[in-house]
C-alpha positions in Angstrom: 23.5 -5.8 17.0 21.8 -3.2 19.0 23.9 -0.6 17.8 23.2 -1.6 14.1 19.4 -1.7 14.7 19.6 1.6 16.3 21.4 3.1 13.3 19.1 1.8 10.8 15.9 3.2 12.9 17.8 6.7 12.7 18.1 6.0 9.0 14.4 5.3 8.5 13.4 8.6 10.2 16.0 10.5 8.0 14.8 8.6 4.7 11.1 9.2 5.8 11.6 12.9 6.1 13.4 13.2 2.8 10.7 11.4 0.9 8.2 13.4 2.7 9.6 16.8 1.7 10.4 15.7 -1.9 6.8 14.1 -2.5 5.3 17.3 -0.8 7.2 19.4 -3.0 6.1 17.3 -6.3 2.6 17.0 -5.6 2.3 20.8 -5.1 4.3 21.5 -8.2 2.0 19.6 -10.5 -0.5 21.7 -12.4 -4.0 21.7 -11.1 -5.4 20.4 -7.9 -7.8 18.0 -6.2 -10.7 20.3 -6.6 -10.2 21.2 -10.2 -12.3 19.2 -12.8 -14.4 19.7 -16.0 -17.3 20.6 -13.5 -16.4 23.9 -12.0 -17.2 24.0 -8.3 -18.7 27.3 -7.2 -16.0 29.6 -5.2 -17.8 29.1 -1.8 -17.7 25.2 -2.2 -14.1 25.2 -3.4 -13.0 27.4 -0.6 -14.7 25.3 2.0 -12.9 22.2 0.6 -9.5 24.0 0.8 -10.0 25.1 4.4 -11.3 21.4 5.4 -7.9 20.0 4.1 -5.7 22.9 5.0 -5.0 23.9 1.5 -5.7 27.7 2.2 -2.7 27.7 4.7 1.0 28.5 3.5 2.9 25.3 2.2 5.1 25.2 5.4 2.3 25.1 7.6 0.5 22.6 5.6 3.8 20.3 5.8 3.9 20.9 9.2 0.5 19.7 10.0 0.9 16.7 7.8 4.1 15.8 9.8 2.3 16.2 13.1 -0.5 13.7 11.9 2.1 11.2 10.6 3.9 11.2 13.8 0.8 10.1 15.5 -0.1 7.4 12.7 -2.7 9.6 11.1 -2.1 9.5 7.2 -5.0 11.9 6.8 -8.7 11.7 4.8 -8.7 11.3 1.2 -9.6 14.2 -0.8 -11.7 12.3 -3.3 -13.0 9.4 -1.4 -15.0 9.4 1.6 -12.8 7.4 3.6 -9.5 7.9 5.7 -5.9 6.8 4.2 -5.5 4.5 7.1 -8.6 2.6 6.2 -7.6 2.3 2.5 -4.2 0.9 3.9 -5.9 -1.3 6.1 -8.0 -2.7 3.4 -5.5 -2.9 0.5 -2.4 -3.7 2.2 -3.3 -7.3 2.9 -4.4 -7.8 -0.8 -1.2 -6.5 -2.3 0.8 -8.2 0.5 -0.6 -11.4 -0.7 -0.1 -10.6 -4.4 3.6 -9.6 -3.6 4.3 -12.7 -1.4 3.0 -14.9 -4.1 5.1 -13.1 -6.7 8.2 -13.3 -4.7 7.8 -16.9 -3.7 7.4 -17.9 -7.3 10.2 -15.8 -8.3 12.8 -17.0 -5.9 11.7 -20.6 -6.1 11.6 -21.1 -9.9 14.5 -18.9 -10.2 16.7 -20.4 -7.7 15.9 -23.8 -9.1 16.7 -22.9 -12.5 20.0 -21.2 -11.6 21.2 -24.3 -9.6 20.2 -26.8 -12.5 22.0 -24.3 -14.9 25.2 -23.9 -12.9 25.5 -27.7 -12.4 24.7 -28.6 -16.0 27.0 -26.0 -17.1 27.4 -26.0 -21.0 24.7 -28.4 -21.6 21.4 -28.1 -23.5 19.5 -27.4 -20.3 22.0 -24.7 -19.1 21.6 -22.9 -22.6 17.5 -23.3 -22.7 17.2 -22.1 -19.0 19.4 -18.9 -19.5 17.8 -18.0 -22.8 14.4 -18.2 -21.1 15.6 -16.0 -18.2 17.1 -13.4 -20.8 13.8 -13.2 -22.5 12.1 -12.7 -19.0 14.5 -10.0 -18.2 13.6 -8.1 -21.4 9.9 -8.4 -21.1 8.5 -6.0 -18.5 5.5 -7.3 -16.2 2.7 -5.7 -17.9 3.8 -7.3 -21.2 4.1 -10.7 -19.3 0.5 -9.9 -18.1 -0.9 -9.3 -21.5 0.6 -12.6 -22.8 -0.5 -14.5 -19.6 -4.2 -13.1 -20.2 -4.2 -14.3 -23.8 -2.8 -17.8 -23.3 -4.5 -18.7 -19.6 -7.8 -16.7 -20.1 -8.8 -16.8 -23.7 -6.9 -19.6 -25.5 -6.6 -22.0 -22.4 -9.3 -20.9 -19.9 -7.6 -21.9 -16.7 -7.6 -18.6 -14.9 -10.3 -15.8 -14.4 -9.6 -12.5 -16.1 -9.5 -10.4 -13.0 -11.1 -9.7 -9.6 -10.0 -10.5 -6.1 -11.6 -12.9 -3.6 -10.2 -16.6 -4.4 -6.8 -18.0 -4.9 -7.5 -18.8 -8.7 -7.9 -14.9 -9.2 -4.5 -14.2 -7.5 -2.3 -17.1 -9.1 -2.3 -15.6 -12.6 -1.3 -11.9 -11.7 1.1 -13.2 -9.1 3.0 -15.4 -11.8 2.7 -12.4 -14.2 4.5 -9.9 -11.5 7.0 -12.5 -10.4 8.1 -14.0 -13.9 10.8 -11.0 -14.6 12.2 -11.4 -11.2 12.3 -15.2 -11.3 14.6 -14.6 -14.4 16.9 -12.2 -12.6 17.1 -14.7 -9.9 18.0 -17.6 -12.1 21.1 -15.6 -13.6 22.2 -14.5 -10.1 21.9 -18.0 -8.6 23.8 -19.6 -11.7 26.5 -16.9 -11.4 26.9 -17.4 -7.5 26.7 -21.2 -7.7 29.4 -21.5 -10.4 31.7 -19.2 -8.2 31.1 -21.3 -5.0 31.7 -24.7 -7.2 35.1 -23.6 -8.1 36.2 -23.0 -4.6 38.6 -25.1 -2.6 36.3 -26.6 0.1 33.8 -27.7 -2.6 36.7 -29.6 -4.2 37.5 -31.0 -0.8 34.0 -32.1 -0.1 34.0 -33.8 -3.7 37.4 -35.6 -2.6 35.7 -37.1 0.5 33.3 -39.0 -1.9 30.2 -36.8 -1.2 27.4 -37.2 -3.3 26.7 -34.3 -5.9 23.3 -33.5 -4.1 25.0 -33.1 -0.6 27.9 -31.0 -2.1 25.5 -28.6 -3.9 22.7 -28.3 -1.4 24.8 -28.5 1.9 28.1 -26.9 1.1 27.6 -24.7 -1.8 24.1 -23.5 -1.6 24.3 -21.5 1.6 27.2 -19.4 0.2 25.8 -19.1 -3.2 22.5 -17.6 -1.7 24.2 -14.5 -0.3 23.9 -12.8 -3.9 20.4 -13.9 -4.2 19.4 -12.4 -0.9 21.1 -9.3 -1.7 18.5 -9.0 -4.8 15.5 -9.5 -2.3 15.7 -5.8 -1.6 15.4 -4.8 -5.2 13.1 -7.3 -5.9 10.6 -6.0 -3.2 11.1 -2.6 -4.8 10.4 -3.9 -8.1 7.3 -5.8 -6.7 5.9 -2.7 -5.0 6.3 -0.1 -7.9 5.2 -2.9 -10.4 2.2 -4.1 -8.5 0.1 -0.8 -9.4 0.3 -1.8 -13.1 -0.6 -5.5 -12.6 -3.5 -4.6 -10.1 -4.9 -2.1 -12.8 -4.7 -4.9 -15.3 -6.3 -7.5 -13.4 -8.7 -5.1 -11.4 -7.3 -6.1 -7.9 -8.2 -3.5 -5.3 -4.8 -3.5 -3.6 -2.7 -0.4 -2.7 -1.2 -0.3 -6.2 -4.7 0.4 -7.7 -5.5 3.2 -4.9 -1.9 4.7 -5.6 -2.5 5.0 -9.4 -6.1 6.4 -8.8 -4.6 9.1 -6.4 -2.2 10.1 -8.9 -4.8 10.6 -11.6 -7.2 12.5 -9.2 -4.5 14.5 -7.7 -5.6 13.4 -4.3 -2.7 14.6 -2.3 -3.4 13.1 1.1 -3.9 9.6 -0.4 -0.7 9.8 -2.8 1.5 11.1 -0.1 0.2 8.7 2.5 0.7 5.6 0.2 4.4 7.1 -0.8 5.2 6.9 2.9 3.7 3.4 3.5 5.6 2.1 0.5 8.9 4.0 1.8 8.7 2.1 5.0 8.1 -1.2 3.6 11.0 -1.1 1.3 13.2 0.3 3.9 12.0 -2.5 6.3 12.8 -5.3 3.7 16.1 -3.9 3.1 16.7 -4.0 6.9 15.6 -7.4 7.3 17.7 -8.5 4.2 20.9 -7.2 6.0 20.1 -9.0 9.0 19.8 -12.3 7.2 23.3 -12.2 5.9 24.6 -13.0 9.4 22.3 -16.1 9.4 23.6 -17.3 6.0 27.2 -16.1 6.8 28.6 -16.2 10.2 31.7 -14.2 9.1 29.5 -11.4 8.4 29.8 -8.5 11.1 27.2 -5.6 11.7 29.6 -2.7 11.5 
């Protein structure tokens, strides 16, 4: 276990370096810059800004200074906002985390329940209905689901507010819209895994002993069937992280996704790269936790 954790930490450093180099090259390759706009700045002011943010230095020196700051935990200062990137992360991360946690909780709770029911009732009307809904859910991106959700639950049936942040009611609808496509994926994955486990010998043995259907499904089949579902947790987290900027923009939620989209529009190099590094760390950490959970669900798993 210790060797496994050490290897993953080394892998995190390598991944962060690769993402940093790629992000640095792409941000500098985009035409324009953070201080180019319709309002032309005087040359003296522009040179002062570039000197403040080290943009007057060669690219390699800029990258070296940024890496040094990142190593000390300093993500830099926004080029468009009078605030540091660390402060933006401290304010926006809890909001995005709450939205993502609600979306993932909805996706895995509803999706897992639908997949189990569909597998146990294979070939019935319930199976056909649930899998048809799941197929539609997979085909619709979250911004389309968000549009339908606003029309239905804001205008036609005014249950939730149209947007904003501060109360649980304002968080429920964007969380459901963000998690709906992943609930559909989880339902199909859980159904496939459950069907595979229900056909194995130890399940037939459990049924031959006279155990109830509930006991067979929940105690003997579900832990093994959860492995492919847990494996999907990593891609689901990635999808929630990449999809949250769109949902946060639609519902006016001031999370990290909103700031990330604004930094791209404003060509705010430090903000964009700082948030990319944060997203990369979060995604890598979640994949690492998923790998660790395999050993809890299946004792046969070895961390080699």
